[in-house]
mmJSON file of the N, C-alpha and C atoms, coordinates in Angstrom:
{"data_MODEL":{"atom_site":{
"group_PDB":["ATOM","ATOM","ATOM","ATOM","ATOM","ATOM","ATOM","ATOM","ATOM","ATOM","ATOM","ATOM","ATOM","ATOM","ATOM","ATOM","ATOM","ATOM","ATOM","ATOM","ATOM","ATOM","ATOM","ATOM","ATOM","ATOM","ATOM","ATOM","ATOM","ATOM","ATOM","ATOM","ATOM","ATOM","ATOM","ATOM","ATOM","ATOM","ATOM","ATOM","ATOM","ATOM","ATOM","ATOM","ATOM","ATOM","ATOM","ATOM","ATOM","ATOM","ATOM","ATOM","ATOM","ATOM","ATOM","ATOM","ATOM","ATOM","ATOM","ATOM","ATOM","ATOM","ATOM","ATOM","ATOM","ATOM","ATOM","ATOM","ATOM","ATOM","ATOM","ATOM","ATOM","ATOM","ATOM","ATOM","ATOM","ATOM","ATOM","ATOM","ATOM","ATOM","ATOM","ATOM","ATOM","ATOM","ATOM","ATOM","ATOM","ATOM","ATOM","ATOM","ATOM","ATOM","ATOM","ATOM","ATOM","ATOM","ATOM","ATOM","ATOM","ATOM","ATOM","ATOM","ATOM","ATOM","ATOM","ATOM","ATOM","ATOM","ATOM","ATOM","ATOM","ATOM","ATOM","ATOM","ATOM","ATOM","ATOM","ATOM","ATOM","ATOM","ATOM","ATOM","ATOM","ATOM","ATOM","ATOM","ATOM","ATOM","ATOM","ATOM","ATOM","ATOM","ATOM","ATOM","ATOM","ATOM","ATOM","ATOM","ATOM","ATOM","ATOM","ATOM","ATOM","ATOM","ATOM","ATOM","ATOM","ATOM","ATOM","ATOM","ATOM","ATOM","ATOM","ATOM","ATOM","ATOM","ATOM","ATOM","ATOM","ATOM","ATOM","ATOM","ATOM","ATOM","ATOM","ATOM","ATOM","ATOM","ATOM","ATOM","ATOM","ATOM","ATOM","ATOM","ATOM","ATOM","ATOM","ATOM","ATOM","ATOM","ATOM","ATOM","ATOM","ATOM","ATOM","ATOM","ATOM","ATOM","ATOM","ATOM"],
"id":[1,2,3,4,5,6,7,8,9,10,11,12,13,14,15,16,17,18,19,20,21,22,23,24,25,26,27,28,29,30,31,32,33,34,35,36,37,38,39,40,41,42,43,44,45,46,47,48,49,50,51,52,53,54,55,56,57,58,59,60,61,62,63,64,65,66,67,68,69,70,71,72,73,74,75,76,77,78,79,80,81,82,83,84,85,86,87,88,89,90,91,92,93,94,95,96,97,98,99,100,101,102,103,104,105,106,107,108,109,110,111,112,113,114,115,116,117,118,119,120,121,122,123,124,125,126,127,128,129,130,131,132,133,134,135,136,137,138,139,140,141,142,143,144,145,146,147,148,149,150,151,152,153,154,155,156,157,158,159,160,161,162,163,164,165,166,167,168,169,170,171,172,173,174,175,176,177,178,179,180,181,182,183,184,185,186,187,188,189,190,191,192],
"type_symbol":["N","C","C","N","C","C","N","C","C","N","C","C","N","C","C","N","C","C","N","C","C","N","C","C","N","C","C","N","C","C","N","C","C","N","C","C","N","C","C","N","C","C","N","C","C","N","C","C","N","C","C","N","C","C","N","C","C","N","C","C","N","C","C","N","C","C","N","C","C","N","C","C","N","C","C","N","C","C","N","C","C","N","C","C","N","C","C","N","C","C","N","C","C","N","C","C","N","C","C","N","C","C","N","C","C","N","C","C","N","C","C","N","C","C","N","C","C","N","C","C","N","C","C","N","C","C","N","C","C","N","C","C","N","C","C","N","C","C","N","C","C","N","C","C","N","C","C","N","C","C","N","C","C","N","C","C","N","C","C","N","C","C","N","C","C","N","C","C","N","C","C","N","C","C","N","C","C","N","C","C","N","C","C","N","C","C","N","C","C","N","C","C"],
"label_atom_id":["N","CA","C","N","CA","C","N","CA","C","N","CA","C","N","CA","C","N","CA","C","N","CA","C","N","CA","C","N","CA","C","N","CA","C","N","CA","C","N","CA","C","N","CA","C","N","CA","C","N","CA","C","N","CA","C","N","CA","C","N","CA","C","N","CA","C","N","CA","C","N","CA","C","N","CA","C","N","CA","C","N","CA","C","N","CA","C","N","CA","C","N","CA","C","N","CA","C","N","CA","C","N","CA","C","N","CA","C","N","CA","C","N","CA","C","N","CA","C","N","CA","C","N","CA","C","N","CA","C","N","CA","C","N","CA","C","N","CA","C","N","CA","C","N","CA","C","N","CA","C","N","CA","C","N","CA","C","N","CA","C","N","CA","C","N","CA","C","N","CA","C","N","CA","C","N","CA","C","N","CA","C","N","CA","C","N","CA","C","N","CA","C","N","CA","C","N","CA","C","N","CA","C","N","CA","C","N","CA","C","N","CA","C","N","CA","C","N","CA","C","N","CA","C"],
"label_alt_id":[null,null,null,null,null,null,null,null,null,null,null,null,null,null,null,null,null,null,null,null,null,null,null,null,null,null,null,null,null,null,null,null,null,null,null,null,null,null,null,null,null,null,null,null,null,null,null,null,null,null,null,null,null,null,null,null,null,null,null,null,null,null,null,null,null,null,null,null,null,null,null,null,null,null,null,null,null,null,null,null,null,null,null,null,null,null,null,null,null,null,null,null,null,null,null,null,null,null,null,null,null,null,null,null,null,null,null,null,null,null,null,null,null,null,null,null,null,null,null,null,null,null,null,null,null,null,null,null,null,null,null,null,null,null,null,null,null,null,null,null,null,null,null,null,null,null,null,null,null,null,null,null,null,null,null,null,null,null,null,null,null,null,null,null,null,null,null,null,null,null,null,null,null,null,null,null,null,null,null,null,null,null,null,null,null,null,null,null,null,null,null,null],
"label_comp_id":["MET","MET","MET","TYR","TYR","TYR","LYS","LYS","LYS","TYR","TYR","TYR","GLU","GLU","GLU","TYR","TYR","TYR","ASP","ASP","ASP","TYR","TYR","TYR","VAL","VAL","VAL","SER","SER","SER","ILE","ILE","ILE","PRO","PRO","PRO","VAL","VAL","VAL","GLY","GLY","GLY","MET","MET","MET","VAL","VAL","VAL","SER","SER","SER","GLY","GLY","GLY","LYS","LYS","LYS","LEU","LEU","LEU","LYS","LYS","LYS","GLU","GLU","GLU","ASP","ASP","ASP","PHE","PHE","PHE","ARG","ARG","ARG","GLN","GLN","GLN","VAL","VAL","VAL","ILE","ILE","ILE","GLU","GLU","GLU","ARG","ARG","ARG","TYR","TYR","TYR","ALA","ALA","ALA","ALA","ALA","ALA","ASP","ASP","ASP","GLY","GLY","GLY","TRP","TRP","TRP","LYS","LYS","LYS","LEU","LEU","LEU","HIS","HIS","HIS","SER","SER","SER","VAL","VAL","VAL","VAL","VAL","VAL","PRO","PRO","PRO","MET","MET","MET","PRO","PRO","PRO","LEU","LEU","LEU","LEU","LEU","LEU","ALA","ALA","ALA","GLY","GLY","GLY","GLY","GLY","GLY","GLN","GLN","GLN","ALA","ALA","ALA","SER","SER","SER","VAL","VAL","VAL","LEU","LEU","LEU","GLU","GLU","GLU","LEU","LEU","LEU","ILE","ILE","ILE","PHE","PHE","PHE","GLU","GLU","GLU","ARG","ARG","ARG","ILE","ILE","ILE","LYS","LYS","LYS","GLU","GLU","GLU"],
"label_asym_id":["A","A","A","A","A","A","A","A","A","A","A","A","A","A","A","A","A","A","A","A","A","A","A","A","A","A","A","A","A","A","A","A","A","A","A","A","A","A","A","A","A","A","A","A","A","A","A","A","A","A","A","A","A","A","A","A","A","A","A","A","A","A","A","A","A","A","A","A","A","A","A","A","A","A","A","A","A","A","A","A","A","A","A","A","A","A","A","A","A","A","A","A","A","A","A","A","A","A","A","A","A","A","A","A","A","A","A","A","A","A","A","A","A","A","A","A","A","A","A","A","A","A","A","A","A","A","A","A","A","A","A","A","A","A","A","A","A","A","A","A","A","A","A","A","A","A","A","A","A","A","A","A","A","A","A","A","A","A","A","A","A","A","A","A","A","A","A","A","A","A","A","A","A","A","A","A","A","A","A","A","A","A","A","A","A","A","A","A","A","A","A","A"],
"label_entity_id":["1","1","1","1","1","1","1","1","1","1","1","1","1","1","1","1","1","1","1","1","1","1","1","1","1","1","1","1","1","1","1","1","1","1","1","1","1","1","1","1","1","1","1","1","1","1","1","1","1","1","1","1","1","1","1","1","1","1","1","1","1","1","1","1","1","1","1","1","1","1","1","1","1","1","1","1","1","1","1","1","1","1","1","1","1","1","1","1","1","1","1","1","1","1","1","1","1","1","1","1","1","1","1","1","1","1","1","1","1","1","1","1","1","1","1","1","1","1","1","1","1","1","1","1","1","1","1","1","1","1","1","1","1","1","1","1","1","1","1","1","1","1","1","1","1","1","1","1","1","1","1","1","1","1","1","1","1","1","1","1","1","1","1","1","1","1","1","1","1","1","1","1","1","1","1","1","1","1","1","1","1","1","1","1","1","1","1","1","1","1","1","1"],
"label_seq_id":[1,1,1,2,2,2,3,3,3,4,4,4,5,5,5,6,6,6,7,7,7,8,8,8,9,9,9,10,10,10,11,11,11,12,12,12,13,13,13,14,14,14,15,15,15,16,16,16,17,17,17,18,18,18,19,19,19,20,20,20,21,21,21,22,22,22,23,23,23,24,24,24,25,25,25,26,26,26,27,27,27,28,28,28,29,29,29,30,30,30,31,31,31,32,32,32,33,33,33,34,34,34,35,35,35,36,36,36,37,37,37,38,38,38,39,39,39,40,40,40,41,41,41,42,42,42,43,43,43,44,44,44,45,45,45,46,46,46,47,47,47,48,48,48,49,49,49,50,50,50,51,51,51,52,52,52,53,53,53,54,54,54,55,55,55,56,56,56,57,57,57,58,58,58,59,59,59,60,60,60,61,61,61,62,62,62,63,63,63,64,64,64],
"pdbx_PDB_ins_code":[null,null,null,null,null,null,null,null,null,null,null,null,null,null,null,null,null,null,null,null,null,null,null,null,null,null,null,null,null,null,null,null,null,null,null,null,null,null,null,null,null,null,null,null,null,null,null,null,null,null,null,null,null,null,null,null,null,null,null,null,null,null,null,null,null,null,null,null,null,null,null,null,null,null,null,null,null,null,null,null,null,null,null,null,null,null,null,null,null,null,null,null,null,null,null,null,null,null,null,null,null,null,null,null,null,null,null,null,null,null,null,null,null,null,null,null,null,null,null,null,null,null,null,null,null,null,null,null,null,null,null,null,null,null,null,null,null,null,null,null,null,null,null,null,null,null,null,null,null,null,null,null,null,null,null,null,null,null,null,null,null,null,null,null,null,null,null,null,null,null,null,null,null,null,null,null,null,null,null,null,null,null,null,null,null,null,null,null,null,null,null,null],
"Cartn_x":[0.841,0.0,0.891,0.492,1.254,0.983,2.008,1.856,2.149,1.404,1.511,2.02,2.642,3.008,2.354,2.141,1.457,2.276,2.108,2.723,1.668,1.721,0.71,1.371,0.788,1.299,0.153,0.386,-0.614,-0.211,-1.109,-0.871,-1.845,-1.321,-2.193,-2.904,-4.083,-4.879,-4.872,-4.63,-4.632,-5.977,-5.947,-7.187,-7.986,-7.313,-8.002,-8.203,-7.13,-7.183,-7.867,-7.801,-8.354,-7.475,-6.275,-5.36,-4.415,-4.026,-3.09,-1.701,-0.996,0.344,1.399,1.049,1.96,1.125,1.697,0.982,0.869,-0.349,-0.554,-0.084,-0.129,0.32,1.813,2.584,4.028,4.321,3.549,3.725,3.431,2.345,1.981,3.062,3.564,4.624,5.886,6.233,7.433,7.304,6.155,5.941,5.869,5.231,5.138,6.525,7.426,8.796,9.521,9.063,9.66,8.865,7.919,7.18,5.896,5.462,4.216,3.036,1.876,0.627,-0.303,-0.943,-1.908,-3.094,-3.379,-4.471,-5.741,-5.597,-6.766,-6.386,-7.39,-7.26,-8.396,-8.027,-9.022,-8.904,-9.963,-9.952,-10.264,-9.401,-9.588,-9.317,-9.617,-11.02,-11.656,-12.919,-13.618,-13.75,-13.551,-13.711,-15.108,-15.401,-16.683,-16.879,-18.046,-18.327,-17.951,-17.47,-17.148,-15.766,-14.913,-13.565,-12.651,-11.847,-10.869,-9.685,-9.112,-7.924,-6.646,-6.773,-5.641,-6.137,-5.336,-5.621,-4.643,-5.171,-4.339,-4.244,-3.009,-2.769,-2.251,-2.845,-2.435,-1.861,-0.604,0.09,0.304,0.368,0.486,1.529,2.266,3.132,3.347,3.711,3.966,5.28,5.27,6.495,7.467,8.703,9.737,10.377],
"Cartn_y":[-1.173,0.0,1.244,2.231,3.473,4.374,5.121,6.199,7.488,8.52,9.789,10.887,11.875,13.089,14.264,15.327,16.498,17.75,18.695,20.006,21.053,22.16,23.204,24.514,25.174,26.463,27.468,28.549,29.618,30.768,31.152,32.286,33.398,34.508,35.612,36.256,36.761,37.481,38.952,39.83,41.266,41.732,42.48,42.934,43.864,44.742,45.713,45.159,44.6,44.142,42.796,41.939,40.597,39.664,40.135,39.318,38.539,37.353,36.522,37.154,37.049,37.633,36.808,35.563,34.681,33.878,33.561,32.798,31.338,30.885,29.523,28.488,28.818,27.873,27.57,28.599,28.408,27.573,27.783,26.987,25.514,25.249,23.871,23.227,23.947,23.42,23.114,23.987,23.802,22.549,22.385,21.207,19.929,19.991,18.814,18.352,19.275,18.924,18.173,18.354,17.665,16.42,16.004,14.77,14.911,16.132,16.371,16.421,16.003,16.082,17.04,17.93,18.842,18.024,18.142,17.376,18.214,19.454,20.304,21.777,22.59,24.043,24.533,25.277,25.725,27.236,27.995,29.431,29.617,30.355,30.512,31.945,32.345,32.47,33.551,33.512,34.478,35.831,36.874,38.239,38.738,39.943,40.539,40.485,40.138,40.038,38.679,37.768,36.42,36.252,37.252,37.163,36.383,35.485,34.741,35.645,35.471,36.238,35.458,34.13,33.237,32.063,31.664,30.457,29.392,28.317,27.25,26.117,25.8,24.684,23.526,22.359,21.181,20.168,19.775,18.839,17.513,16.441,15.09,14.322,13.442,12.49,11.286,10.189,8.963,9.114,8.726,8.772,7.728,8.093,7.147,6.447],
"Cartn_z":[0.0,0.0,0.0,-0.781,-0.883,0.306,0.682,1.66,0.921,1.266,0.561,1.482,0.861,1.565,0.844,1.594,1.05,1.306,0.411,0.592,0.255,0.96,0.83,0.435,-0.555,-1.017,-0.951,-0.23,-0.114,-1.023,-1.895,-2.786,-2.397,-1.871,-1.459,-2.658,-2.37,-3.364,-2.974,-3.939,-3.665,-3.143,-2.052,-1.418,-2.334,-3.039,-3.887,-5.29,-5.858,-7.255,-7.422,-6.391,-6.51,-7.333,-7.679,-8.486,-7.582,-8.052,-7.303,-7.304,-6.183,-6.049,-6.792,-7.169,-7.895,-8.887,-10.04,-11.062,-10.628,-10.353,-9.88,-10.892,-12.182,-13.211,-13.075,-12.773,-12.597,-11.356,-10.302,-9.085,-9.389,-10.098,-10.441,-11.307,-12.287,-13.159,-12.358,-11.447,-10.624,-9.749,-9.137,-8.302,-9.141,-10.28,-11.158,-11.59,-11.822,-12.213,-11.096,-9.847,-8.707,-8.298,-9.144,-8.877,-8.089,-7.861,-7.13,-8.09,-7.613,-8.374,-7.633,-8.395,-7.779,-7.275,-5.995,-5.387,-5.281,-4.782,-4.56,-4.629,-4.919,-4.86,-3.976,-2.934,-1.966,-1.775,-2.087,-1.776,-0.29,0.425,1.861,2.273,3.451,3.823,2.969,2.869,2.03,2.714,1.933,2.428,2.062,2.427,2.075,0.574,0.142,-1.287,-1.86,-1.005,-1.463,-2.061,-1.99,-2.561,-1.622,-2.196,-1.404,-1.084,0.108,0.481,0.178,0.088,-0.186,-1.016,-1.979,-2.752,-2.262,-1.7,-1.147,-2.176,-2.618,-3.528,-2.694,-2.85,-2.101,-3.094,-2.847,-3.714,-2.998,-3.797,-3.255,-4.059,-3.363,-4.054,-3.152,-3.774,-3.035,-2.287,-1.01,-0.203,-0.733,-0.75,-1.212,-0.034],
"occupancy":[1.0,1.0,1.0,1.0,1.0,1.0,1.0,1.0,1.0,1.0,1.0,1.0,1.0,1.0,1.0,1.0,1.0,1.0,1.0,1.0,1.0,1.0,1.0,1.0,1.0,1.0,1.0,1.0,1.0,1.0,1.0,1.0,1.0,1.0,1.0,1.0,1.0,1.0,1.0,1.0,1.0,1.0,1.0,1.0,1.0,1.0,1.0,1.0,1.0,1.0,1.0,1.0,1.0,1.0,1.0,1.0,1.0,1.0,1.0,1.0,1.0,1.0,1.0,1.0,1.0,1.0,1.0,1.0,1.0,1.0,1.0,1.0,1.0,1.0,1.0,1.0,1.0,1.0,1.0,1.0,1.0,1.0,1.0,1.0,1.0,1.0,1.0,1.0,1.0,1.0,1.0,1.0,1.0,1.0,1.0,1.0,1.0,1.0,1.0,1.0,1.0,1.0,1.0,1.0,1.0,1.0,1.0,1.0,1.0,1.0,1.0,1.0,1.0,1.0,1.0,1.0,1.0,1.0,1.0,1.0,1.0,1.0,1.0,1.0,1.0,1.0,1.0,1.0,1.0,1.0,1.0,1.0,1.0,1.0,1.0,1.0,1.0,1.0,1.0,1.0,1.0,1.0,1.0,1.0,1.0,1.0,1.0,1.0,1.0,1.0,1.0,1.0,1.0,1.0,1.0,1.0,1.0,1.0,1.0,1.0,1.0,1.0,1.0,1.0,1.0,1.0,1.0,1.0,1.0,1.0,1.0,1.0,1.0,1.0,1.0,1.0,1.0,1.0,1.0,1.0,1.0,1.0,1.0,1.0,1.0,1.0,1.0,1.0,1.0,1.0,1.0,1.0],
"B_iso_or_equiv":[0.0,0.0,0.0,0.0,0.0,0.0,0.0,0.0,0.0,0.0,0.0,0.0,0.0,0.0,0.0,0.0,0.0,0.0,0.0,0.0,0.0,0.0,0.0,0.0,0.0,0.0,0.0,0.0,0.0,0.0,0.0,0.0,0.0,0.0,0.0,0.0,0.0,0.0,0.0,0.0,0.0,0.0,0.0,0.0,0.0,0.0,0.0,0.0,0.0,0.0,0.0,0.0,0.0,0.0,0.0,0.0,0.0,0.0,0.0,0.0,0.0,0.0,0.0,0.0,0.0,0.0,0.0,0.0,0.0,0.0,0.0,0.0,0.0,0.0,0.0,0.0,0.0,0.0,0.0,0.0,0.0,0.0,0.0,0.0,0.0,0.0,0.0,0.0,0.0,0.0,0.0,0.0,0.0,0.0,0.0,0.0,0.0,0.0,0.0,0.0,0.0,0.0,0.0,0.0,0.0,0.0,0.0,0.0,0.0,0.0,0.0,0.0,0.0,0.0,0.0,0.0,0.0,0.0,0.0,0.0,0.0,0.0,0.0,0.0,0.0,0.0,0.0,0.0,0.0,0.0,0.0,0.0,0.0,0.0,0.0,0.0,0.0,0.0,0.0,0.0,0.0,0.0,0.0,0.0,0.0,0.0,0.0,0.0,0.0,0.0,0.0,0.0,0.0,0.0,0.0,0.0,0.0,0.0,0.0,0.0,0.0,0.0,0.0,0.0,0.0,0.0,0.0,0.0,0.0,0.0,0.0,0.0,0.0,0.0,0.0,0.0,0.0,0.0,0.0,0.0,0.0,0.0,0.0,0.0,0.0,0.0,0.0,0.0,0.0,0.0,0.0,0.0],
"pdbx_formal_charge":[null,null,null,null,null,null,null,null,null,null,null,null,null,null,null,null,null,null,null,null,null,null,null,null,null,null,null,null,null,null,null,null,null,null,null,null,null,null,null,null,null,null,null,null,null,null,null,null,null,null,null,null,null,null,null,null,null,null,null,null,null,null,null,null,null,null,null,null,null,null,null,null,null,null,null,null,null,null,null,null,null,null,null,null,null,null,null,null,null,null,null,null,null,null,null,null,null,null,null,null,null,null,null,null,null,null,null,null,null,null,null,null,null,null,null,null,null,null,null,null,null,null,null,null,null,null,null,null,null,null,null,null,null,null,null,null,null,null,null,null,null,null,null,null,null,null,null,null,null,null,null,null,null,null,null,null,null,null,null,null,null,null,null,null,null,null,null,null,null,null,null,null,null,null,null,null,null,null,null,null,null,null,null,null,null,null,null,null,null,null,null,null],
"auth_seq_id":[1,1,1,2,2,2,3,3,3,4,4,4,5,5,5,6,6,6,7,7,7,8,8,8,9,9,9,10,10,10,11,11,11,12,12,12,13,13,13,14,14,14,15,15,15,16,16,16,17,17,17,18,18,18,19,19,19,20,20,20,21,21,21,22,22,22,23,23,23,24,24,24,25,25,25,26,26,26,27,27,27,28,28,28,29,29,29,30,30,30,31,31,31,32,32,32,33,33,33,34,34,34,35,35,35,36,36,36,37,37,37,38,38,38,39,39,39,40,40,40,41,41,41,42,42,42,43,43,43,44,44,44,45,45,45,46,46,46,47,47,47,48,48,48,49,49,49,50,50,50,51,51,51,52,52,52,53,53,53,54,54,54,55,55,55,56,56,56,57,57,57,58,58,58,59,59,59,60,60,60,61,61,61,62,62,62,63,63,63,64,64,64],
"auth_comp_id":["MET","MET","MET","TYR","TYR","TYR","LYS","LYS","LYS","TYR","TYR","TYR","GLU","GLU","GLU","TYR","TYR","TYR","ASP","ASP","ASP","TYR","TYR","TYR","VAL","VAL","VAL","SER","SER","SER","ILE","ILE","ILE","PRO","PRO","PRO","VAL","VAL","VAL","GLY","GLY","GLY","MET","MET","MET","VAL","VAL","VAL","SER","SER","SER","GLY","GLY","GLY","LYS","LYS","LYS","LEU","LEU","LEU","LYS","LYS","LYS","GLU","GLU","GLU","ASP","ASP","ASP","PHE","PHE","PHE","ARG","ARG","ARG","GLN","GLN","GLN","VAL","VAL","VAL","ILE","ILE","ILE","GLU","GLU","GLU","ARG","ARG","ARG","TYR","TYR","TYR","ALA","ALA","ALA","ALA","ALA","ALA","ASP","ASP","ASP","GLY","GLY","GLY","TRP","TRP","TRP","LYS","LYS","LYS","LEU","LEU","LEU","HIS","HIS","HIS","SER","SER","SER","VAL","VAL","VAL","VAL","VAL","VAL","PRO","PRO","PRO","MET","MET","MET","PRO","PRO","PRO","LEU","LEU","LEU","LEU","LEU","LEU","ALA","ALA","ALA","GLY","GLY","GLY","GLY","GLY","GLY","GLN","GLN","GLN","ALA","ALA","ALA","SER","SER","SER","VAL","VAL","VAL","LEU","LEU","LEU","GLU","GLU","GLU","LEU","LEU","LEU","ILE","ILE","ILE","PHE","PHE","PHE","GLU","GLU","GLU","ARG","ARG","ARG","ILE","ILE","ILE","LYS","LYS","LYS","GLU","GLU","GLU"],
"auth_asym_id":["A","A","A","A","A","A","A","A","A","A","A","A","A","A","A","A","A","A","A","A","A","A","A","A","A","A","A","A","A","A","A","A","A","A","A","A","A","A","A","A","A","A","A","A","A","A","A","A","A","A","A","A","A","A","A","A","A","A","A","A","A","A","A","A","A","A","A","A","A","A","A","A","A","A","A","A","A","A","A","A","A","A","A","A","A","A","A","A","A","A","A","A","A","A","A","A","A","A","A","A","A","A","A","A","A","A","A","A","A","A","A","A","A","A","A","A","A","A","A","A","A","A","A","A","A","A","A","A","A","A","A","A","A","A","A","A","A","A","A","A","A","A","A","A","A","A","A","A","A","A","A","A","A","A","A","A","A","A","A","A","A","A","A","A","A","A","A","A","A","A","A","A","A","A","A","A","A","A","A","A","A","A","A","A","A","A","A","A","A","A","A","A"],
"auth_atom_id":["N","CA","C","N","CA","C","N","CA","C","N","CA","C","N","CA","C","N","CA","C","N","CA","C","N","CA","C","N","CA","C","N","CA","C","N","CA","C","N","CA","C","N","CA","C","N","CA","C","N","CA","C","N","CA","C","N","CA","C","N","CA","C","N","CA","C","N","CA","C","N","CA","C","N","CA","C","N","CA","C","N","CA","C","N","CA","C","N","CA","C","N","CA","C","N","CA","C","N","CA","C","N","CA","C","N","CA","C","N","CA","C","N","CA","C","N","CA","C","N","CA","C","N","CA","C","N","CA","C","N","CA","C","N","CA","C","N","CA","C","N","CA","C","N","CA","C","N","CA","C","N","CA","C","N","CA","C","N","CA","C","N","CA","C","N","CA","C","N","CA","C","N","CA","C","N","CA","C","N","CA","C","N","CA","C","N","CA","C","N","CA","C","N","CA","C","N","CA","C","N","CA","C","N","CA","C","N","CA","C","N","CA","C","N","CA","C","N","CA","C","N","CA","C"],
"pdbx_PDB_model_num":[1,1,1,1,1,1,1,1,1,1,1,1,1,1,1,1,1,1,1,1,1,1,1,1,1,1,1,1,1,1,1,1,1,1,1,1,1,1,1,1,1,1,1,1,1,1,1,1,1,1,1,1,1,1,1,1,1,1,1,1,1,1,1,1,1,1,1,1,1,1,1,1,1,1,1,1,1,1,1,1,1,1,1,1,1,1,1,1,1,1,1,1,1,1,1,1,1,1,1,1,1,1,1,1,1,1,1,1,1,1,1,1,1,1,1,1,1,1,1,1,1,1,1,1,1,1,1,1,1,1,1,1,1,1,1,1,1,1,1,1,1,1,1,1,1,1,1,1,1,1,1,1,1,1,1,1,1,1,1,1,1,1,1,1,1,1,1,1,1,1,1,1,1,1,1,1,1,1,1,1,1,1,1,1,1,1,1,1,1,1,1,1]
}}}
C-alpha cells in the first residue's frame, strides 16, 4: 500500500485588485517537475463580497 506526503502552497490574493500575487500555473509546473501532483485548490477564507484572500494549492506524491 502506498503512503503519501502532502505540501501546501498559499498564494495571497490582492485585497483591492483581486489578483493573485503569484501565477498559480508556474507553481503547479514547478511542483510537477519535482514529482508532485496537484491534489486540490481551496480558496480561503472568504472576504466581504465572497472574494478569497488566499488560494491554497495542495500537492500530493507517493512517499519514497
